[in-house]
VMD Tcl script that draws the C-alpha trace (Angstrom):
set ca {
  {-45.03 -35.51 -91.62}
  {-42.43 -33.84 -89.36}
  {-42.20 -33.58 -85.48}
  {-41.51 -30.66 -83.36}
  {-40.71 -30.62 -79.69}
  {-43.63 -30.18 -77.39}
  {-43.27 -27.33 -74.99}
  {-43.88 -28.23 -71.44}
  {-46.10 -25.88 -69.22}
  {-44.16 -25.61 -66.00}
  {-46.13 -24.45 -63.08}
  {-44.13 -22.68 -60.36}
  {-45.64 -23.01 -56.78}
  {-44.09 -21.16 -53.98}
  {-44.79 -18.53 -51.37}
  {-44.33 -15.01 -52.75}
  {-42.37 -12.61 -50.72}
  {-39.53 -14.80 -49.61}
  {-38.92 -16.62 -52.91}
  {-39.09 -13.81 -55.51}
  {-35.42 -14.31 -56.33}
  {-35.78 -18.12 -56.61}
  {-38.86 -17.78 -58.65}
  {-37.21 -15.42 -61.13}
  {-34.00 -17.54 -61.42}
  {-36.19 -20.73 -61.97}
  {-38.33 -18.83 -64.55}
  {-35.25 -17.83 -66.42}
  {-33.99 -21.37 -66.60}
  {-37.26 -22.78 -67.80}
  {-37.27 -20.30 -70.55}
  {-33.66 -21.10 -71.42}
  {-34.86 -24.73 -71.89}
  {-37.35 -23.31 -74.28}
  {-40.21 -24.38 -71.93}
  {-43.17 -22.30 -70.65}
  {-43.07 -21.08 -67.02}
  {-46.55 -20.52 -65.53}
  {-46.71 -18.74 -62.19}
  {-48.93 -16.29 -60.20}
  {-46.97 -13.37 -61.55}
  {-48.19 -14.25 -65.18}
  {-51.80 -14.28 -64.18}
  {-54.16 -11.46 -65.24}
  {-56.32 -9.78 -62.79}
  {-59.68 -11.78 -62.80}
  {-62.92 -11.32 -61.04}
  {-62.55 -14.94 -59.89}
  {-61.15 -16.63 -56.78}
  {-57.35 -16.57 -56.66}
  {-56.95 -19.91 -54.83}
  {-59.21 -21.70 -57.24}
  {-57.50 -20.14 -60.09}
  {-54.12 -21.22 -59.00}
  {-55.23 -24.90 -58.14}
  {-56.88 -24.92 -61.78}
  {-53.51 -23.72 -63.27}
  {-51.57 -26.21 -61.35}
  {-53.91 -29.03 -62.70}
  {-53.62 -27.96 -66.23}
  {-49.79 -27.78 -66.28}
  {-47.60 -30.59 -67.56}
  {-45.30 -30.39 -64.62}
  {-45.23 -28.61 -61.21}
  {-42.07 -27.16 -59.54}
  {-42.76 -26.55 -55.77}
  {-40.04 -24.64 -53.99}
  {-40.10 -24.19 -50.29}
  {-38.01 -22.46 -47.67}
  {-39.23 -21.10 -44.34}
  {-42.74 -19.70 -45.03}
  {-45.96 -21.49 -45.17}
  {-48.13 -18.76 -46.93}
  {-51.52 -17.74 -47.09}
  {-54.19 -20.20 -46.03}
  {-57.58 -19.32 -47.82}
  {-60.78 -20.06 -46.19}
  {-63.41 -22.38 -47.68}
  {-65.39 -19.39 -49.19}
  {-62.20 -18.08 -50.98}
  {-61.29 -21.46 -52.57}
  {-59.27 -23.15 -49.72}
  {-60.03 -25.55 -46.86}
  {-58.98 -23.19 -44.10}
  {-55.98 -25.33 -43.14}
  {-53.59 -25.59 -46.02}
  {-51.63 -22.98 -47.78}
  {-52.31 -22.16 -51.40}
  {-49.05 -23.67 -52.20}
  {-50.21 -26.93 -50.66}
  {-53.42 -26.83 -52.47}
  {-51.53 -26.29 -55.86}
  {-49.68 -29.48 -55.14}
  {-52.72 -31.43 -54.29}
  {-54.51 -30.25 -57.34}
  {-51.63 -31.23 -59.64}
  {-51.40 -34.69 -57.89}
  {-55.15 -35.27 -58.31}
  {-54.85 -34.25 -61.91}
  {-51.95 -36.99 -62.37}
  {-49.37 -34.46 -62.87}
  {-45.74 -34.97 -61.78}
  {-44.73 -32.65 -58.82}
  {-41.11 -31.98 -58.29}
  {-40.28 -30.47 -54.76}
  {-37.33 -28.54 -54.06}
  {-36.83 -27.65 -50.31}
  {-34.26 -25.48 -48.77}
  {-31.52 -27.47 -47.28}
  {-31.81 -26.65 -43.46}
  {-27.96 -26.16 -43.40}
  {-28.15 -23.53 -46.16}
  {-27.89 -19.76 -45.38}
  {-31.19 -17.96 -45.76}
  {-31.68 -14.23 -45.41}
  {-35.22 -13.99 -46.39}
  {-38.25 -13.85 -44.02}
  {-39.15 -17.03 -42.02}
  {-42.42 -17.97 -40.36}
  {-40.67 -17.84 -37.04}
  {-39.49 -14.16 -37.52}
  {-43.14 -13.12 -37.32}
  {-42.94 -14.00 -33.40}
  {-40.74 -11.07 -32.99}
  {-42.48 -8.63 -35.41}
  {-46.32 -9.26 -34.87}
  {-48.42 -8.74 -31.93}
  {-48.87 -11.49 -29.26}
  {-52.50 -12.13 -30.34}
  {-51.09 -13.31 -33.69}
  {-48.76 -15.87 -32.05}
  {-51.23 -18.98 -32.12}
  {-51.64 -18.15 -35.94}
  {-48.03 -18.07 -36.42}
  {-47.37 -21.41 -34.42}
  {-49.99 -22.93 -36.64}
  {-48.37 -21.83 -39.73}
  {-44.99 -23.03 -38.45}
  {-46.58 -26.50 -37.84}
  {-48.28 -26.42 -41.17}
  {-45.03 -25.68 -42.78}
  {-43.45 -28.75 -41.06}
  {-46.25 -30.94 -42.13}
  {-46.20 -29.73 -45.76}
  {-42.45 -30.39 -46.07}
  {-43.15 -33.97 -44.65}
  {-45.96 -34.36 -47.17}
  {-43.84 -33.35 -50.12}
  {-41.04 -35.74 -49.11}
  {-43.52 -38.52 -48.96}
  {-45.70 -37.92 -52.03}
  {-43.41 -35.97 -54.51}
  {-40.14 -36.46 -56.14}
  {-37.90 -34.13 -53.89}
  {-34.57 -32.73 -53.41}
  {-32.97 -29.95 -51.48}
  {-31.19 -26.82 -52.70}
  {-28.74 -24.41 -50.94}
  {-29.20 -21.16 -52.95}
  {-30.86 -19.64 -56.07}
  {-28.17 -21.03 -58.41}
  {-28.27 -24.38 -56.99}
  {-32.08 -24.36 -57.24}
  {-31.83 -23.33 -61.05}
  {-29.48 -26.31 -61.81}
  {-31.54 -28.71 -60.16}
  {-34.71 -27.43 -62.05}
  {-32.74 -27.71 -65.30}
  {-31.58 -31.33 -64.51}
  {-35.08 -32.19 -63.39}
  {-36.87 -30.91 -66.43}
  {-34.16 -32.26 -68.98}
  {-35.09 -35.71 -67.48}
  {-38.86 -34.84 -68.06}
  {-38.47 -34.87 -71.82}
  {-41.69 -33.65 -73.36}
  {-42.95 -36.00 -76.34}
  {-42.57 -34.61 -79.78}
  {-45.73 -33.62 -81.67}
  {-46.42 -34.73 -85.10}
  {-47.29 -32.13 -87.76}
  {-48.77 -32.99 -91.01}
  {-47.77 -30.86 -93.92}
}
mol new
graphics top color blue
foreach p $ca { graphics top sphere $p radius 0.5 }
foreach p [lrange $ca 0 end-1] q [lrange $ca 1 end] { graphics top cylinder $p $q radius 0.2 }
display resetview
């Protein structure tokens, strides 16, 4: 009998448009650690409900890494697999926690420079009739960050490289068990 290292399925959870660079850097780091990154960019087009699919993938993963900056993200309605209040990112975290999976939250340090879109930027670019929705998203983001700090292992990051280092450190501490193979 020999044993081989077990590969961790690491689900990446974040908003999309503002976190593209972070997601790429973290994905590359996970691959360098010889683990398997799972993220929305790897999903195939399915005739199913995306919010439900994302929650199922988060629950199936071994570990979830959630990265949060200044966007709350899409809030799916009940008929689209959500609850009409929480973003898909928050729903993914809840699905993982309900499945007993470890969730590591990495939140952008409030003092760090950030040149990607922020929820509050939308107040200057979207019509006034959207302002109530934007303010609700801003409140939701604040509540989500508080939830992550209370219910997950969390840390802050300052940029993409710092984020990648923190993910590498976190995953190296989450050593996967070895799998026995009979020959």
